[in-house]
N, C-alpha and C positions, 0 to 999 in steps of 0.2 A: 222774762220779767222786765218791767220797764226800766229804762235808764234815761237820765238827762232831759229835764223839762226846761225849756227856755222861752221860746216864742212860738206863737201859733203858726204852723207851717202853711205854705202856699197850697192852693188847690193842686191835687196830684194830676199830672198829665200822663196818660197812659202811653207807653212806648213799647214797641216790639222788642222782645228779648234778643240779646246777641247770640243766644244758643241756637244751634242748628236744630230745626224741627225734624222729628222722625219722618223718614220717607214712607213708613208703613201707614196705611190708612187705619185709624183705630176703630176696630169693630169687635163686638163681643164674639167669643168662640164657643161652639157647642160643648167643648170639653171642660169649660170653666163654669163652676157654680158658685153662687154667693149665698152665704148663710149668715143670719144674725146670731150674735152671741147670746146663748140662753142658759148655759150651765157653768158651773165652776170649772169644769174641764175645758169648755169653750174659751172662758176668760184666760185660763192659763195658756192656751194655744195662741190667743190674741197677743198676750204679752211676750211669748217666745218667738213669734213669727219673725220680727226683725233680727233677733239674735241668730236665728237659723239662716236667714237670707244673707246677712252681712258679716258673718263671723270672720271672714277672711279679709275684710277691709282694714288696711293697716292703720287708718286714722279714725276709725269709728269707735266711739266710747259711749256705750249705752248707759242710761240710768239703771240702777239696780231695779229689778222687777218689782220689788216690794214698794218702791217709791212711786212707780207708775201705777201700780195697782191701787195704792192709796189715793192718788189723784183721781182715778176713775170711780172710786167708791162713793156711791150716792149717800150712804149713811155717815161717812167719815168726813168728806170734803164739803164745807158749807157752800162752795160754788154752785152745787147742784140744787140748792134751794131756789135759785132764780134761773135754772137752766135744765135742759133735758138732753138726752143723748141716745143714740143707737150705735152699737158696734157691729161691724161686718167683717167676715173672713171670706177670702177667695180661695177656692180649692181647685186643683187639677188632679183628678182622681182622689186619693186620700191625703195628698200633700197640700199643706197651706202655702200659697204662693203670693199672698197679699192680705192687707188689712186696711180698714179706714174707719173713722168715727164720724158720724153726723151729729152735730151739736146745735141746739137752739139755745141761744143766750138772750133771755128776755130783756136784760139790761142793755145789751148792744142794740136790740131792736128799738128800744125806747129812745136811746141816744141818737141813732141814725134816722129814725122815723121810717125805716123800711124793715121788711122781713129778710134777715140775712141768713143764708144757708151756710153755716160754718162747717168746715171739714178739717180734720186733723188726725194725728196719730197714724199718718200714712206710711205704709211700707209695701213695697211691690218689687217683684222680680222684673227684669228688663224685658217687658212684654206689653205692648200697647193694648192688646186685647184684655189683659188682666186689669190694667189701669182703667180702661173704659168701663169695664163691668163694675168696678168699685165705685167710680164716680156716678155711674147711672143708678146704683143702689142708693147712694147717699142723696142724690137729687130726688129720686122717687120718694124717699122717706120724707124729705123736706116738703115736697109738693103735697104730701098727704097730711100735713100738720093741721090741726083743728081750726086754727085762726086764719088759715089761708096759705097758699103756696108761697115759697120763697121767691124774692125778686132776683137774687143772684147768689152764687156760691163764693165763699171767701175762705182762704186757708193757705198753708196749714197753721191752725191755731190749736194749741194742745193744753187745755181746751179753749184758752182765750189769749188775748194779747198781754194779759197780766201774768201769764205763765210763759213757758217755752213757745216760741213762735217763729215762723219763717222757714223757708227751704234754702239751703246753701246753694248759691250760684257762682260765687268766687271764693277762692281760698281752699280748694280741695287738697292742696299739697301741704297744708299746715295742720298740726295737731290742734283740735278745738279745745278751748278752755271750757270749764264746767258750765253747763246750761247754755252753751253756744251751739246752736243746731249743726249737726253734720249729717250728710247723706251722700251716697255715691254720686259721681258726676252724671250718670245717666238719668237721674231723677228730673232735672229741669226740662230737657227735651221730651221726656216721657209725658209729663203732665201738660206741656204746651201742645203736644200732639192731640191731647184730649180737649183742646179749646181754652185752656187756662192762659190768661194774660197778666202781665205785671200790673199790680195796683199800687204797691209801695215797697221800698227797699229799706233794710235795716243795716246799719254799719256797726262793726265792732272794732275797737281801737286797742292798741298796745302801747303803754308808756314804759320804756325801758330805763333802768336805773342810770346806766352810763350816759344815755342821750338826753334824758328828761329832767332828772331831779335837780341839777344845778339851775336849769331854766325855771323850774317850778319855784325854787327859793328866790330867784331874782324877781320873778313876777310878784311873788308874795311881798317882798320888800317894797316894791313900787306901790302896791296896793295899800300897804300900811301908811305910806306917806300921804295917801289921799283919804285917809279916815277909816281904814279897815279895822282899826283898833276897837271899833264898836261891835265888830263881829267876833263871836267866840264859838268854840266847838265844845259840845257836851256829849259824852258817851253814855248810852243807856246802861243801866245796871239792874240787878234783881230788885233793888229797893224801889226803883221808879218804874218797874215793868208795867203795871196796870195803867198808869197815867200815860206812859210812853206809847202803848198800843192805841189808846184813844187819840193821842196826838198824831201818831203815824197815819191813822185812817183819815183824819182831817187834812193833814198836809198832802196826802196822796191826791185827794180831789183838787185841792188848791193849786198844786204844782202841775198837774197833768190834764186838767179839764179841757184845755184848748187844743190839745194834741190830737192829731189824726188817730182815729180808731179807739179813742178813750172810752173805757167803761169804768164805773166806780168799783173800787175794791172795798167791800164792807168790812167793818171792824172785826166781825167774826171770821172772815176769810183771812185777814191779816194775822190775827191771833193763831189761826190754824197753820198758816204758812210758816210763821215764825217758830211755832212749836216743832214743825217738821225739820226746819233747818237746824234747830238746836240738837237734833239727833245725829247730824252729820259728824264724822270723826274729827273734824277741825271746827272750832267755834266761829260764828259770824259776829260781826260788830256793827251795831247801829249807832250812828252819830247824828246829832242834831246841830244845825247852824242856828245860833241865836243872835238877834240884834237887840242890844240893850235889854237882854233877858227874855225876849219873846222869840219863840221858835219860828223861823222863816225858811228853813230848808232841812234836808236830811240826806244821809247816804247810808248804804248798806253794803258791806263787803265781807269776804271770807277767803280762806285759802282756795287756790285753784286746784280742785280735786279731779280734773279731767283725766290725768294719767293714772290716778288711783283707780277710777271706775273702769278704765280700759283694762287694767289688770283683773278686775273682778268679772268683766264681760257680762254684766247684768245679773249675775247669780251670786248668792251667798252660799258657799260650799264649805267643806271642812278645811280647805286651804285659805279661807278668807282671813283668818288672823295673820297669817304670814303676808298676804297681799296688803293688808292694812298697814302692817309694820313697815314693809319695804316701800309701799306707795307713799306713805306720809313722810318718810325720810327723803323721798325724791321730790317733794313739793318745793318748787322754786319761784312761785308767783302768787299773786293775789287776784281774785275775781271781784270786780266792782259791779254789783248787781243793779244798783239803783242810786240815782242822785238827782235831786230836784230842788229848785228854789221858787218861792212864791213870786207871782207876777210883779209885785211892787218892788222886789229886790233883785230882779233879774239882770239889770243893766250894770255893767262895770265890775266892781270889785267883789260883790257878794259871791258870784259863782266861782271866781278864782279862789277866794278864801276857803270855800268848801271843797272844791275839787283838789286844789293843791295841798291843803291840810290833810285831806283824806289820803291822797296818794302817798305823801311823805309818812304819815302815821302808819298806814297799812304796810308799806314795804319795810320801814325801819323796825317794825315790831319783831320781825324774824330775819332781818337782813336779806330780804328776797330781791329777786332780780327784775321783776316786771309787775305791772298792774294791767290786767285786761279789763276793758270797760265796754259795756254794751247792753242794750243797743241804743243807737242814735238814729232817729228818722232821717232819711235822705234829704227831706225838705226842711229839716231843722238847720237852716244854713248857718245861723249864728253859733250853735253848739258845735257844728262840724268845723267852723273856722277856729273856735277856741281850741279844739283838740289838735288841729293842725298847727296852731300857733305854739302849742306846747310840745311840738314834735311828736305827736302821737302817730303811730303807724297804723294805717287801716288794715286790720288783720283779715277780716272776711266781710262778705256781703251776703245777706239772706233776703229772701223775697216773699212777699205776701201776694198770692195770686187771686184772680177774680174771673168768674165766668158767668155770663148772663144765663139764667135758667132757660131751658129749651134748646140750647146749643149742644151739638155733639162734637 
């Protein structure tokens, strides 16, 4: 999900990844077969595949399967009203060894002016032949689309940049916060061996109570001296829910329209996402920044449930109540999902007023130790400088990859 809108980023310069590329030439293997998901049984296997492949990864915390299933449900998720998808499984014998989703996002095509072959929900064992077969299936599906073949592949987007996105390339030794992508270290060289190259990086930051909160209050005091008293924070409530959802959809476009990779998030999608988040075992808080009574920014945060979902390991079983009880007691941080300010109010004190006020309010609510914030575009220099100025620690780096169609 998006975080931090400030300034239109510079054009992205492609650079070769620092990861070592696999020495194996990626070719498909005769013992690997790719099959599309057609039945409920296939879909369940698609959801279970990463759980089976990565169950022994110490820092991997999957989303519960029911949440991922809901994301992919064409009848439940309004995203699919302007998008289409095909899900593929890779088999070696009868064992599933990988998966991938090929996604057409018509809103993204309209914004970029190109046919983008989105891929996501990628999971694969450490075998270049399996990865090659999966990407070939996704590209073939994109090239057969009725409106014409895709110009390039981009991913991982699950299913778009407005949801979970990116492949972890730095920070494998850290436990990820909720909705912060995690994958085994072999993933980047595996997809790079298939011709994928860096298109954009996403940064995630951590603000720790001991290191940051005094600085936050000092900055906030300085800003008030320059006129920040005109900015106030308002929390969304049940009484203002309908109006706040309309306001959130408007602010989303006004805050992020200039950012790389932007696609609008329709009001129906926002309502749906908010409804799903309200089912999480810890509530989320939506806060608006107002300038003389007019909403000019917003932030969305909730408890960091990463370690809780690690305990559940993707499944809701008979032991789930115990894991929920123990996991919630162990929550010691906040996850800041989204924060943006409209273009007119981006310079100077407004972003500090919203960011600092949110960090303080979020952590003070339950005397928590840290706030994890992300993502921030690598090329959003101004926002990265603000995070560093507030002593934010860069927690992880995730990557969006690109490959021109026709390359192997």
